[in-house]
N, C-alpha and C positions, 0 to 999 in steps of 0.2 A: 466549355464546361460550366455547368451551373453551380455557382459558389454561394448562392443565397442562403443555404442551410448549413454551411460549414461551421459557422460559429454556434449555431444551435446544437449541432452534433457534438462539438467540443464541450458545451455546457452539459449536455446529457451524459457524456462520458465522464466528465469531472465529477458531477454530482453522484453518479452511480458508483464509480470506483471509490472515490474519497469518502462518500457518505457511508457506504457499507463498511469500509475499513475503519472509519471513525467509531462505529459501533463496537468493534473489537477493542479499540483503545479505551473507550468509555467504560466498558466492562472491566478492563484491567484497572482503571482508576477506582472503580467501586470495590472490586474484589482483591486487589493487590496483584503483584507479579511473582508470587512465590514459585509458581510452576516455571516461569521463564528463568528465574534465578537458579532453580535446580538444573535446568537444561544447560545454562551457561556455565555453571560450576562443573557439571559433569563433562563438559567439553574442555575443561582446563583453563577457562577464561576467568578473569576476576568477576566477582558477583556484581559489582557496580555496572558492568556492561549491560546487564538486564534492564537498567533504567533507560537505555536507548530505545526500548519499545515505546516509551511515551513520546519520543521524538518521531518515530516511524509510524505510530498508530494514532497519535493525537495531534501533535503540532503540524506535521507534514500534511495529513489529510485536511486539516482545517485551512491551511494555506492554499491547498489545491481547490477546495470548495469555494473559497472566496476569490480565487484567481490571482493570488499575490505570490510571486516567486514560484509559480506552478511547475515550471520545468525542473528546477533543482529539488523541489519538494517531492515531485513524482519520482525522481530517481531515488530519493531517500526511502520512499514507500516501497519501491521495487527491491531495494537492498534489504529492507526490513523483512519482507516476505521471503526473500532468498535465505536470509538467516533463519527464519522460522522453519523452512524446509530442511536446511542443513542440521539445525540443532534439535528439532523436535519431530520431524517427519521423514528423515532420510530413509528409514526402513520401509516407508510407504510409497516411495517414488515409482516403483515398477508394479505397484499393487492396483488391481482393479477392484473398485468398490462393489457392493451388492447391487447398486443402481446401474452399473455398467460403465462408469467413468473412472478416471484415475482417482485414486484416494487423495492425491494432492491437487486435484483439479481446481479447487477454490483458490488455493495459494497461487497456482499458475495463472489463473484468470486475473488475479490482482496484479501479478507481475506484468503480464501482457498489457493490461489496461494502463498501468502506471507508465510503462515504457511508451505506449502510444501517446499519453498525455505529455510525457517528456519530449517527444518528437514534435507533436502538434502545437503545444502551448495552450494557454487558457482561452484564447480567442477574445472576441469583442465584449462578451458578457462577463467581464472580470474586473476586479479592482486594479490589478496590475496592468502595466502597459509596457510596450517595448519588448526587447528580446527575452527577458526573464519571465514575462507574464505569459 
């Protein structure tokens, strides 16, 4: 099997998934997390739990982008998106959008991509090395 492009594929996956999720996090840094706090409180959780979005959408994607602790960081990203579906989009899980896809398809793609990164690791083009990279 030709493995010459495996690490390039990992880099493309990491930069695509983590880079796009980081944009969500940076937007929350600029505009605040009031919406997230509302959803967390409505679910009966303490409001401070909403600050976890900064870990899941800023810190973890940054680690995945640079390839440092990519596997655990990718799991955090997947957990963050699962939380987003449960807290904010649970009513849309079985809904088809006007474009013909699932209404939560973006969140699901982030989860699937994050899980793939967690399984594959960061690869050779990363700061991290060893099993966690």
